[in-house]
N, C-alpha and C positions, 0 to 999 in steps of 0.2 A: 475612409473614416478620419474625420479630424477631431482634434480635441479642442474645446474653447477655454477661454481664460477662466470662465465660471466653473467649469468642471476640475480645472487645476486648482482653483480655490477651495472647492469641496474636498479634494484629495488632500490639500495641505492642512485642513483642520485635523485630520487623523495622521498624517504623516508630517509631523512638525520640521523635520529636516529639509522639506523642499521649500524653497523661498518663492512666495506667491508673486513677488515683484520681478523675478527672474524671467524674461521673455523667452530665454533660450530652451526653458523646460518644455514650453509648447511645441517648439520646433523639434526638439528631440523626441518627445512623444509621439508627434505626428510622424516623424520619419520612421519610428519603431513600428507604428501601426500600418504604414504604407508598405513597409517590408514584410510585415506579417501577412499583409493582404496580398502582396505578389507571391509569397511562398503558398497561400490558399489556392492560388490559381494554378499551381503545378499539377499536373496529371500524376498521381502516383499509384494509380490502379494496379499497375503490373510491378510495382516495387515490392520486393519481399520484406516483410515486417521483421524488424531486429531490435534487440535490447542494446546490443554493442557492435561496433564495426570490427572488432577483433574475433577472429574465429576461435571457438573454445570447443573442448572436449568435455563431455560430462564424465567426471571421474568418480562419482558416487556410484555406489552399488545398487542394482536394481531392487525394487521392493518386492518381496515375497511374502504372500499372504500366508499366514500361519493358523492353524486350527485352533481357535480359542478353546474349545472344549479340553484340549490337552493342557494348555496353560492353567485353566481354571482348577483342573484336577491336581495339577502339580502344585499350585499355590495353596490350595485346601489342604493337601497332605502335609505341608509345612507347619500348619497350625497344631497346637496342642490342645486346642478347645474341641468339644464335640461339634460334629458335622451332622445336620439334617436337612435333606433336600438341597444339596449343594451350597449350603449356606452355614456359616460359623455361628454356633449358639453362643450366647452369653448368659451369665446369670443375671437374675432381674436386678436392676439398678433401684427399682422402686420398692422400697419396703416400709 
């Protein structure tokens, strides 16, 4: 995949830091795209997916599913309001 001078000019309209007159930019971009193309040809089917090359251990605690009904009842018991059908009742605000 090669980049043309016309494509560089279109990029330079949005990326004002790129000088359109500089022929080296097209060479650099072509080199980068050739390198990416070469990397795309590498067979990575048997390579294990990783986020980091440094081995690490999960130091977080395991998730423990808690019974939501216990939590709901505990929270409702904290209220000073009247409770009907597992819901806190409030006085009418529309008078």
